[in-house]
C-alpha positions as CSV (number, residue, x, y, z in Angstrom):
1,M,105.3,122.1,105.2
2,T,107.2,124.1,108.1
3,V,104.2,123.2,110.4
4,L,104.5,119.7,109.4
5,G,108.2,119.3,110.0
6,L,108.0,120.8,113.4
7,I,105.1,118.5,114.6
8,A,106.7,115.4,113.4
9,G,110.1,116.6,114.5
10,V,108.8,117.4,118.1
11,S,106.9,114.0,118.4
12,I,110.0,112.1,117.1
13,C,112.2,114.0,119.6
14,I,110.1,113.3,122.6
15,S,110.0,109.7,121.5
16,L,113.6,109.5,121.3
17,V,113.9,110.6,124.9
18,F,111.4,107.8,125.8
19,W,113.6,105.4,123.9
20,V,117.0,106.5,125.8
21,I,115.2,106.2,129.0
22,G,114.3,102.5,128.3
23,A,110.6,102.7,126.5
24,P,111.7,101.6,123.0
25,L,108.1,100.8,121.9
26,I,107.2,104.7,121.8
27,L,109.4,105.3,118.6
28,P,107.5,103.1,116.3
29,F,104.3,104.7,117.1
30,A,105.8,108.3,116.7
31,L,106.9,107.1,113.3
32,I,103.5,105.9,112.4
33,E,102.1,109.1,113.9
34,S,104.2,111.1,111.6
35,L,103.4,109.2,108.7
36,L,99.8,109.5,109.0
37,L,100.1,113.2,109.6
38,V,102.2,113.4,106.4
39,A,99.3,111.6,104.5
40,A,96.6,113.8,106.0
41,F,98.5,116.9,105.0
42,L,98.8,115.7,101.5
43,Y,95.0,114.5,101.3
44,H,94.2,118.0,102.5
45,A,96.6,119.8,100.2
46,K,95.0,117.9,97.2
47,A,91.4,118.7,98.3
48,M,92.3,122.4,98.5
49,C,93.3,122.3,94.7
50,D,90.0,121.2,93.8
51,F,87.7,123.7,91.8
52,D,84.9,124.5,89.4
53,E,85.3,127.1,86.6
54,I,82.4,128.3,84.7
55,T,82.7,130.1,81.4
56,L,80.3,131.4,79.2
57,N,80.7,132.7,75.8
58,D,78.3,133.4,72.8
59,R,77.7,129.7,72.0
60,Y,78.5,127.5,74.9
61,L,78.4,127.2,78.8
62,V,81.7,125.4,79.7
63,V,82.1,124.0,83.1
64,R,85.5,122.9,84.0
65,Q,86.0,120.7,87.2
66,E,89.2,119.4,88.9
67,R,89.0,116.9,91.5
68,Q,92.2,115.3,93.1
69,G,94.2,116.0,90.2
70,Q,91.6,114.9,87.4
71,T,89.9,117.4,85.3
72,K,86.7,116.9,83.6
73,E,85.2,119.4,81.1
74,H,81.5,119.7,80.3
75,Q,80.3,121.6,77.5
76,F,76.7,122.7,77.1
77,T,74.9,124.7,74.1
78,R,73.7,128.1,75.2
79,G,69.8,128.1,75.2
80,L,69.5,124.5,75.2
81,F,70.8,123.6,78.8
82,R,68.7,123.7,82.1
83,V,69.6,124.8,85.4
84,S,68.0,123.5,88.7
85,M,68.9,122.7,92.2
86,T,69.3,119.0,93.4
87,D,66.9,117.6,96.0
88,E,69.6,117.1,98.7
89,P,70.2,118.1,102.3
90,L,72.5,120.6,100.9
91,P,71.5,121.3,97.4
92,L,74.2,121.7,94.4
93,V,73.5,123.6,91.4
94,R,72.8,121.2,88.6
95,V,73.3,122.0,84.8
96,A,71.9,119.5,82.2
97,E,71.3,119.2,78.6
98,S,69.9,116.0,77.3
99,D,71.9,113.0,78.7
100,K,74.6,115.3,79.8
101,R,74.8,116.9,83.4
102,V,77.0,118.3,85.9
103,E,76.7,119.6,89.7
104,L,78.7,122.2,91.1
105,G,78.8,124.6,93.8
106,E,79.8,122.3,96.6
107,W,82.2,125.1,98.2
108,L,79.7,127.6,98.0
109,L,77.3,128.8,101.0
110,L,73.5,128.2,100.2
111,K,72.9,131.4,99.5
112,E,75.6,131.5,96.9
113,R,74.3,128.6,95.3
114,L,70.9,129.9,94.8
115,S,72.4,133.2,93.2
116,L,74.6,131.1,91.0
117,C,71.5,129.2,89.9
118,Q,69.4,132.4,89.0
119,V,72.6,133.9,87.2
120,L,72.8,130.7,85.2
121,R,69.2,130.4,84.6
122,S,69.1,134.0,83.2
123,T,72.0,133.4,80.9
124,S,70.6,130.3,79.5
125,T,68.2,132.2,77.1
């Protein structure tokens, strides 16, 4: 937040100088710019808190996902779920069981996604 404050502060100080020398319309634009900057920082901070958590125990594979503050938990019975890759340009790992499915691994590199898919396939039996 220090960086955000410095950037907004410098922008508003520069616009105040312009206001003093007779260009008053610069200040509203600097305030709008600062508000948009705060919104962008908040959106980025929320996105950085998103995660996928995979837990495997004797009976279940549990995938917990958090997206923008919303947490969803998916539970799959061990031995009954299927693991595959999606058919997208940047494929994700898909875990499915009957009518339930979840796609995960969007922050992993392709090589890591393939590795995750192999590990989950080996643990499904």
